N, C-alpha and C positions, 0 to 999 in steps of 0.2 A: 127417080129422075122426074123433073118437072119440065113440061114443055110450055114455053111462053111464046104466044103468037105475035105479040106486038108490045110496043113501049108502054101503052096504057095498062095492059095486063101486068107488066113488070112493076109499074108504079103502084098498082092496086095491091099486088102481092107484098111488096116492101112495106107499104102503109099498114097493111093488115098485121104483119108480124112485128113491126116496130112499135105499134101502139100496145100490143099484147106484152111486149117485153119491158116496156118502160114502167108500167103500172106497179109491178112488185118492187121495183127500185124506189119509186115515189112513195109507196106504202112504208118502206123502211126508213124514209127520211121524215116522216110525220113528226112535228114538234121541233124540227131543226131549222136553222137558218139556211136558206138556199137562194141561189140566183137562177132564174129561169129565163132562157133566151127563146124567142119565138121567131117564126118566119114572118117578118114584117119590117117596115122601115120607120123612119121618124123617131119619135121618142122611145118606141118599143125596141129599137136597136140597142139600147143600153141595157136591156134585160130588166127583170123585175126581181128585186131582192126583198125577202121577207121570211116570216115563219110559216112553214107549210102546215096548215091545220086540217085540211080535208082533201081526200083523194077519192074520186069517183071513177067510173069506167070511161067517162068522156071529158072530165074536167078536174082541175085542182083549184084550191083556194089558198091564198097567202094573206097573212096580215102584213101589209107593206108599210104601214105607219102606225106607231103606237100613239095613244093619246098623250097630250102634253098638259097634264094637270096634276094637282095634288089630290090623290084619291080620298084622303081624310076630309078635305074641304068639299069635295063633290058629294060625299055621303051625307054630310051635315048641312048641305044646301048653301055653303058659303061661297062657292064658285059656280056661277051659272054658265060659264063659257067652256065647260069641259067637253061638251058635244058627245060623240059616240064613245063610250068607255071601252069598246072592243077595238077601236082603231079603224084603219082603212082596209077594207077587204078587196083583194084583186082576184078575179076568177079568170083562169086561163084554160082554154080548150086543149086537151092532150094532143090532138092531131096537128096542132101548129107548133108544138114544142120541138126545138131542134137541139137544145143543149140544157143541161142542168149542172150547176157547179155547187159544190158543198165541201165542207171540211170534214175530215175523218175523225177529228178530235171529239 
């Protein structure tokens, strides 16, 4: 039995356990396309969709936009507008994640 003295203690307990239980789930989704929803408004309310590439104890990293160029031309110096060949990386702190959507396929 756990005695919780106030609302702040309850929130702390929930946050402690929720961040511990989501990390193994995120680890199993590495390399898959996911949509991550966070506690926030504005543009972040649409979630972040991308390929989950890194999972740490406090944050995850998604590739949210792939480069739009011909890889052969980039290697041979034919296209200087390729930019970052890794795409756009989005880093999300685990403690603000409220939902993760993914396909079981």
